[in-house]
C-alpha positions as CSV (number, residue, x, y, z in Angstrom):
1,M,-7.0,86.7,-109.3
2,P,-5.3,83.3,-108.7
3,T,-3.2,81.7,-111.5
4,E,-3.6,78.2,-112.8
5,Q,-0.7,77.0,-110.7
6,Q,-2.1,78.6,-107.6
7,F,-5.4,76.9,-108.2
8,L,-3.8,73.5,-108.6
9,V,-1.7,74.0,-105.5
10,A,-4.9,74.8,-103.6
11,L,-6.4,71.5,-104.8
12,L,-3.3,69.6,-103.7
13,V,-3.3,71.3,-100.3
14,K,-7.0,70.4,-99.9
15,I,-6.2,66.7,-100.6
16,G,-3.2,66.8,-98.3
17,A,-5.3,68.5,-95.5
18,V,-8.0,65.8,-95.7
19,A,-5.4,63.0,-95.6
20,A,-3.6,64.6,-92.6
21,L,-6.9,65.1,-90.8
22,A,-8.0,61.5,-91.4
23,S,-4.6,60.2,-90.2
24,I,-4.7,62.3,-87.0
25,L,-8.3,61.4,-86.2
26,V,-7.6,57.7,-86.5
27,R,-5.0,57.9,-83.8
28,W,-7.6,58.7,-81.2
29,N,-9.1,55.7,-79.4
30,P,-12.7,57.2,-79.2
31,V,-12.7,57.7,-82.9
32,K,-11.3,54.2,-83.5
33,R,-14.2,52.7,-81.5
34,M,-16.8,54.8,-83.3
35,L,-15.4,53.9,-86.7
36,L,-15.4,50.1,-85.9
37,R,-18.9,50.2,-84.6
38,E,-21.4,49.6,-87.4
39,E,-24.7,49.7,-85.4
40,R,-25.0,52.7,-83.1
41,T,-27.6,54.0,-80.7
42,L,-29.1,57.4,-81.1
43,R,-26.7,58.8,-78.5
44,Q,-23.8,57.3,-80.3
45,R,-24.9,58.7,-83.6
46,L,-25.2,62.1,-82.0
47,Q,-21.7,61.8,-80.6
48,F,-20.4,60.7,-83.9
49,G,-22.0,63.7,-85.6
50,L,-20.6,66.0,-83.0
51,W,-17.1,64.6,-83.3
52,L,-16.9,64.8,-87.1
53,G,-18.9,67.9,-87.5
54,G,-16.8,69.8,-84.9
55,I,-13.6,68.7,-86.5
56,F,-14.5,69.4,-90.1
57,A,-16.0,72.8,-89.0
58,I,-12.4,73.9,-88.3
59,G,-11.8,74.1,-92.1
60,P,-14.4,76.8,-92.9
61,A,-13.5,78.6,-89.7
62,V,-9.9,78.8,-90.7
63,R,-10.8,79.9,-94.2
64,I,-12.9,82.8,-92.8
65,L,-10.4,83.9,-90.2
66,A,-7.2,83.3,-92.1
67,G,-8.5,83.8,-95.6
68,Y,-6.9,80.5,-96.9
69,Q,-9.5,78.7,-99.0
70,A,-7.8,75.3,-99.6
71,V,-8.5,74.0,-96.1
72,D,-12.3,74.2,-96.4
73,L,-13.6,70.6,-96.5
74,S,-17.2,71.4,-95.6
75,L,-19.0,69.5,-98.4
76,E,-16.7,66.5,-98.2
77,G,-16.9,66.4,-94.4
78,A,-20.7,66.5,-94.3
79,L,-21.0,63.8,-96.9
80,V,-18.5,61.5,-95.2
81,S,-20.3,62.0,-91.8
82,G,-23.6,60.9,-93.4
83,L,-22.0,57.9,-95.2
84,L,-20.5,56.6,-92.0
85,G,-23.0,57.7,-89.4
86,G,-26.4,57.9,-91.1
87,Y,-29.1,60.6,-91.3
88,V,-28.8,61.9,-87.7
89,A,-25.0,62.0,-87.6
90,G,-24.8,63.5,-91.1
91,S,-27.4,66.2,-90.5
92,L,-25.8,67.2,-87.2
93,A,-22.3,67.3,-88.7
94,G,-23.6,69.3,-91.6
95,L,-25.2,71.8,-89.2
96,L,-21.9,72.3,-87.3
97,I,-19.9,72.4,-90.5
98,G,-22.1,75.0,-92.1
99,L,-22.4,77.2,-89.0
100,P,-19.2,79.2,-89.4
101,A,-20.0,80.1,-93.0
102,F,-23.6,81.0,-92.1
103,V,-22.3,83.3,-89.4
104,N,-20.1,84.9,-92.1
105,H,-23.3,85.6,-94.1
106,E,-22.9,82.7,-96.5
107,I,-26.6,81.9,-96.0
108,L,-26.7,78.9,-98.4
109,A,-23.9,77.0,-96.6
110,L,-26.1,75.9,-93.7
111,P,-29.0,74.3,-95.6
112,L,-26.7,72.8,-98.2
113,M,-24.4,71.1,-95.6
114,I,-27.4,69.8,-93.7
115,G,-28.8,68.4,-96.9
116,V,-25.5,66.9,-97.9
117,G,-25.1,65.1,-94.5
118,A,-28.7,63.8,-94.8
119,L,-28.0,62.6,-98.4
120,G,-24.9,60.8,-97.1
121,G,-27.2,58.9,-94.7
122,F,-29.6,58.1,-97.5
123,L,-26.7,56.7,-99.6
124,R,-25.6,54.6,-96.6
125,D,-29.0,53.0,-96.5
126,L,-28.8,52.3,-100.2
127,A,-25.6,50.3,-99.8
128,P,-26.2,46.6,-100.6
129,E,-23.8,45.8,-97.8
130,P,-22.3,48.0,-95.0
131,E,-18.8,47.3,-96.2
132,D,-19.6,48.8,-99.7
133,V,-19.4,52.3,-98.2
134,W,-15.8,51.6,-97.1
135,R,-14.9,50.2,-100.5
136,F,-15.3,53.6,-102.3
137,S,-12.0,54.2,-104.0
138,P,-10.2,57.6,-104.6
139,F,-9.0,56.2,-108.0
140,V,-11.8,57.4,-110.2
141,D,-10.5,55.7,-113.3
142,L,-10.5,52.3,-111.6
143,S,-14.0,52.8,-110.3
144,I,-15.3,53.5,-113.8
145,Y,-13.2,50.6,-115.3
146,R,-14.6,48.2,-112.7
147,W,-18.1,49.3,-113.4
148,F,-17.9,48.6,-117.1
149,R,-15.7,45.5,-116.7
150,Y,-17.6,43.8,-113.9
151,R,-21.1,45.3,-114.0
152,R,-22.8,41.9,-114.1
153,R,-21.3,40.8,-110.8
154,G,-23.9,42.4,-108.5
155,P,-25.2,45.7,-107.1
156,S,-21.9,46.6,-105.3
157,G,-20.4,48.0,-108.5
158,A,-23.6,50.1,-109.2
159,F,-23.4,51.5,-105.6
160,Q,-19.8,52.6,-106.2
161,M,-20.8,54.4,-109.3
162,L,-23.7,56.0,-107.4
163,L,-21.2,57.3,-104.8
164,L,-19.0,58.7,-107.6
165,F,-22.0,60.3,-109.3
166,A,-23.1,61.8,-105.9
167,C,-19.7,63.4,-105.3
168,I,-19.6,65.0,-108.7
169,S,-23.3,66.1,-108.6
170,L,-22.9,67.7,-105.1
171,E,-19.8,69.6,-106.3
172,F,-21.7,70.7,-109.4
173,L,-24.7,71.8,-107.2
174,R,-22.4,73.9,-105.0
175,V,-20.8,75.5,-108.1
176,L,-24.3,76.2,-109.6
177,L,-25.7,77.7,-106.4
178,A,-22.6,80.0,-106.1
179,Y,-23.0,81.0,-109.7
180,L,-26.8,81.8,-109.3
181,F,-26.6,83.6,-105.9
182,G,-23.0,84.8,-106.0
183,P,-19.9,83.5,-104.3
184,A,-20.6,85.6,-101.2
185,K,-23.6,83.4,-100.4
186,L,-21.7,80.1,-100.8
187,F,-18.1,79.3,-100.9
188,N,-16.6,77.1,-103.6
189,L,-13.2,76.7,-105.3
190,Y,-14.4,77.0,-108.9
191,P,-12.0,79.0,-111.1
192,R,-13.7,82.2,-112.3
193,W,-11.2,83.9,-114.5
194,P,-11.8,84.0,-118.3
195,G,-10.6,81.3,-120.6
196,V,-10.4,78.5,-117.9
197,E,-8.9,75.3,-119.2
198,P,-11.4,72.3,-119.0
199,A,-8.6,70.3,-117.3
200,L,-8.8,72.6,-114.3
201,I,-12.5,72.0,-114.0
202,V,-12.0,68.3,-114.2
203,A,-9.3,68.6,-111.5
204,L,-11.7,70.3,-109.2
205,Y,-14.2,67.5,-109.4
206,V,-11.5,64.9,-109.1
207,A,-10.2,66.6,-105.9
208,T,-13.7,66.5,-104.5
209,V,-14.0,62.8,-105.1
210,I,-10.6,62.1,-103.7
211,S,-11.3,64.2,-100.6
212,V,-14.4,62.0,-99.9
213,A,-12.7,58.7,-100.7
214,L,-9.4,59.3,-99.0
215,P,-10.6,59.4,-95.3
216,L,-12.8,56.3,-96.0
217,K,-9.7,54.5,-97.3
218,I,-7.5,55.5,-94.4
219,W,-10.1,54.7,-91.8
220,N,-10.9,51.4,-93.5
221,N,-7.3,50.4,-93.3
222,T,-7.4,51.0,-89.5
223,R,-10.7,49.0,-89.2
224,T,-9.1,46.2,-91.1
225,E,-6.1,46.1,-88.8
226,M,-8.3,46.2,-85.7
227,K,-10.4,43.3,-87.1
228,L,-7.3,41.3,-87.9
229,D,-6.1,41.9,-84.3
230,D,-9.5,40.7,-83.0
231,Q,-9.5,37.7,-85.2
232,H,-5.9,36.9,-84.2
233,R,-6.9,37.2,-80.5
234,L,-9.9,34.9,-81.0
235,L,-7.8,32.4,-82.9
236,M,-5.3,32.3,-80.1
237,Q,-8.1,31.9,-77.5
238,A,-9.6,29.1,-79.6
239,R,-6.2,27.4,-79.8
240,L,-5.7,27.8,-76.0
241,D,-9.1,26.4,-75.4
242,A,-8.4,23.4,-77.5
243,L,-5.1,22.8,-75.7
244,S,-6.8,23.2,-72.3
245,S,-9.6,20.7,-73.3
246,Q,-6.7,18.3,-74.3
247,I,-5.3,18.5,-70.7
248,N,-8.5,18.1,-68.7
249,P,-9.7,14.8,-70.3
250,H,-6.1,13.5,-70.1
251,F,-6.0,14.1,-66.3
252,L,-9.6,12.8,-65.9
253,F,-9.0,9.5,-67.6
254,N,-5.8,8.8,-65.7
255,T,-7.5,9.5,-62.4
256,L,-10.5,7.3,-63.3
257,N,-8.1,4.5,-64.2
258,S,-6.6,4.8,-60.7
259,V,-10.1,4.7,-59.2
260,A,-10.9,1.5,-61.2
261,S,-7.7,-0.2,-60.0
262,L,-8.6,0.6,-56.4
263,I,-12.2,-0.5,-56.4
264,R,-11.4,-4.2,-56.0
265,T,-8.5,-3.8,-53.6
266,D,-9.4,-0.8,-51.4
267,Q,-12.9,0.5,-51.7
268,E,-12.4,3.2,-49.0
269,K,-9.5,4.7,-50.9
270,A,-11.5,4.5,-54.1
271,R,-14.4,6.4,-52.5
272,L,-12.0,9.1,-51.1
273,L,-10.4,9.4,-54.6
274,V,-13.8,10.0,-56.2
275,F,-14.5,12.7,-53.6
276,K,-11.2,14.4,-54.3
277,L,-11.7,14.2,-58.0
278,S,-15.2,15.8,-57.8
279,T,-13.6,18.7,-55.9
280,I,-11.1,19.2,-58.7
281,L,-13.8,19.0,-61.4
282,R,-16.0,21.5,-59.7
283,R,-13.0,23.9,-59.5
284,L,-12.2,23.4,-63.2
285,L,-15.8,23.9,-64.3
286,R,-15.9,27.2,-62.5
287,K,-12.7,28.4,-64.1
288,H,-12.7,29.9,-67.6
289,D,-9.8,32.3,-67.4
290,T,-6.6,31.9,-69.4
291,F,-4.5,33.0,-66.5
292,S,-4.8,32.3,-62.8
293,P,-2.7,33.5,-59.8
294,L,-0.1,31.0,-58.8
295,R,-1.9,30.8,-55.4
296,D,-5.0,29.4,-57.0
297,E,-3.0,27.0,-59.1
298,L,-1.3,25.7,-56.0
299,E,-4.7,25.1,-54.4
300,L,-5.6,23.0,-57.4
301,I,-2.3,21.2,-57.2
302,D,-3.0,20.4,-53.5
303,D,-6.3,18.8,-54.5
304,Y,-4.5,16.8,-57.2
305,L,-1.7,15.7,-55.0
306,S,-4.1,14.6,-52.3
307,I,-5.4,12.1,-54.9
308,E,-2.0,10.9,-55.6
309,V,-1.2,10.6,-51.9
310,V,-4.3,8.4,-51.5
311,R,-2.9,6.2,-54.1
312,F,0.8,6.1,-53.1
313,G,0.5,6.8,-49.3
314,D,3.8,7.6,-47.6
315,K,5.8,6.8,-50.6
316,L,5.0,10.2,-52.1
317,R,6.4,13.3,-50.4
318,I,5.8,16.9,-51.6
319,V,8.1,19.8,-50.7
320,K,7.1,23.4,-51.5
321,E,9.4,26.4,-51.5
322,I,7.3,29.3,-52.7
323,Q,8.4,32.9,-52.4
324,P,5.5,35.0,-51.0
325,D,5.7,37.5,-53.9
326,A,5.3,34.7,-56.4
327,L,1.8,33.8,-55.1
328,L,0.3,36.8,-56.8
329,A,2.0,36.2,-60.1
330,L,-0.3,35.0,-63.0
331,V,0.4,31.7,-64.6
332,P,-1.5,29.9,-67.4
333,S,-4.3,27.9,-65.9
334,M,-3.6,24.1,-65.5
335,I,0.1,24.6,-66.4
336,L,1.7,22.8,-63.4
337,Q,-0.6,19.8,-63.0
338,P,0.6,18.0,-66.2
339,I,4.2,18.3,-65.2
340,L,3.5,17.0,-61.7
341,E,1.5,14.1,-63.2
342,N,4.5,13.2,-65.4
343,S,6.8,13.3,-62.4
344,I,4.6,10.9,-60.5
345,K,3.6,8.6,-63.3
346,H,7.0,8.3,-65.1
347,G,9.5,9.3,-62.4
348,L,8.2,8.0,-59.0
349,A,5.6,5.3,-59.6
350,S,8.1,2.6,-60.6
351,K,10.3,3.2,-57.5
352,V,9.6,0.8,-54.7
353,E,10.7,3.2,-52.0
354,G,8.8,6.1,-53.6
355,G,10.3,9.6,-53.7
356,A,9.9,13.3,-53.3
357,I,8.8,16.2,-55.6
358,H,10.2,19.7,-54.9
359,L,8.1,22.6,-56.2
360,R,9.8,26.0,-56.1
361,A,8.6,29.4,-57.3
362,A,10.3,32.8,-57.1
363,V,10.2,36.2,-58.7
364,R,13.5,37.7,-59.9
365,D,14.1,40.7,-62.2
366,G,10.5,40.9,-63.3
367,R,10.2,37.2,-64.2
368,L,8.6,34.2,-62.5
369,H,10.8,31.2,-62.1
370,V,9.1,27.8,-61.4
371,T,10.9,24.6,-60.9
372,I,9.4,21.1,-60.5
373,E,12.1,18.5,-59.5
374,D,11.7,14.9,-58.6
375,D,14.2,12.2,-57.5
376,G,12.6,9.5,-59.6
377,V,14.0,7.1,-62.2
378,G,14.8,9.9,-64.7
379,I,14.5,9.9,-68.5
380,P,16.9,7.7,-70.6
381,P,19.2,9.9,-72.7
382,E,17.9,8.4,-76.0
383,L,14.4,9.7,-75.2
384,M,15.5,13.3,-74.3
385,N,16.0,14.4,-78.0
386,D,12.3,14.1,-78.7
387,I,11.0,14.8,-75.3
388,Y,8.5,17.5,-76.5
389,D,7.0,15.1,-79.0
390,R,6.3,12.3,-76.5
391,G,2.9,12.3,-74.8
392,I,0.4,15.0,-74.2
393,G,1.4,16.7,-71.0
394,V,4.8,18.2,-71.7
395,S,4.1,19.1,-75.3
396,N,0.8,20.7,-74.4
397,V,2.4,22.9,-71.7
398,R,5.2,24.0,-74.0
399,E,2.7,24.8,-76.8
400,R,0.5,26.9,-74.5
401,L,3.5,28.8,-73.2
402,H,4.5,29.5,-76.8
403,V,1.0,30.7,-77.8
404,L,0.8,33.0,-74.7
405,F,4.3,34.4,-74.5
406,G,5.9,33.9,-78.0
407,Q,9.7,34.0,-77.5
408,Q,9.5,35.5,-74.0
409,F,9.3,32.2,-72.2
410,R,11.9,29.5,-71.4
411,M,11.1,25.8,-70.6
412,H,14.0,23.5,-69.9
413,I,14.0,19.8,-69.0
414,D,17.1,18.3,-67.4
415,S,17.1,14.6,-66.5
416,Q,19.6,12.0,-65.5
417,A,18.7,8.3,-65.5
418,G,18.4,7.0,-61.9
419,R,18.7,10.5,-60.3
420,G,15.5,12.3,-61.3
421,T,14.1,15.0,-63.6
422,R,14.0,18.8,-63.2
423,V,11.6,21.0,-65.3
424,E,12.3,24.8,-65.2
425,I,9.8,27.3,-66.5
426,D,10.7,31.0,-66.8
427,I,7.9,33.5,-67.9
428,P,7.3,37.3,-67.5
429,E,5.9,38.3,-64.2
430,L,2.2,39.3,-64.6
431,K,0.2,40.5,-61.6
432,D,-3.5,40.3,-61.0
433,A,-4.8,43.7,-59.8
434,K,-7.8,42.1,-57.9
435,H,-5.6,39.9,-55.9
436,Q,-3.1,42.7,-55.2
437,L,-5.9,44.8,-53.7
438,Q,-7.1,41.9,-51.6
439,E,-3.5,41.4,-50.4
440,L,-3.2,45.1,-49.5
441,A,-6.6,45.0,-47.7
442,S,-5.5,42.1,-45.6
């Protein structure tokens, strides 16, 4: 006959077992995906029931084989499966959970666990909102307090009290059935020695409530973290889209101004400029990726520079020194064009004799190094202090690099008045698998 201390230790082990089991399960990516998914197909519900049912069935199997009762989480597992997966998942999980006990001649275990799983699905359907299932708290006193304190604030509080009542009622039903038909027909942890303290009985029901609420709370924390990660990713993408939309109109308006200036003086050049611009716009409209291989960016740069060559003629010279390995490296889309535009507009346009732009790219030590250097008029020293706050192009490029790479990028601008400007960009090397395969095939 177990003592009171042994009984309390068994309840603590039961709570510890369910907490450990929930923490281990949430580390598996398939379980994470199933927990995050609210709407499931029939196949997904069956998979969900098989997963949870098979895992929670380990408890009664260990109890039967090893004789240690505290690890049996059959009722709690069936109810949680129904609450999270619905009727189908709950019933299937209850079937698997009750099967080891049924094989051990505990004939009431199988129908009870199937019924508990189905009841969990029914309670899930009663939830005013899907998130109300996840809000069930293991702190029973707080649940009761909130019910009486905030009962006029809607049906969510009533549903929390319904879940609490369901946990207590199902444990009472298990105890009652074991009392009526004998403990050999249905396992339960109810203390059976004479003169049992009422506090021990209360502790049994509290342990059942905690064993249901604890996995919900642990898994909900993981769901919240995953949702925050998704929201952060979407926020970063929206920020990048906003920055990209800032670049494209800026480039478009500048080019259209060039076309307007050429219409009266050189209509043939204006026509060629419009044709080149339409080629660039078609390319931009087809691209929606955050990153592009440097090779693709250089093709876009060629189209852009062909526009500038039409405007400046032989006064503009372009020199490229691109390492072959760098062509496959991924760079943020439209990251080079604004810098080149600044070099031409602010560095070379005012020079009567024109000038040259050197574009270099190389991969070293797992990082991509890109340098854009011109021999234009340079930037006056008094303007260098706030260079990133002046104009759209440079500040936009730096902001996009910061959003994408955090502290793992370097952008440095060095300029000397009358001698030119050099912009250096250093980012982690990222490779595009599709282009790597194409390179190997060729």
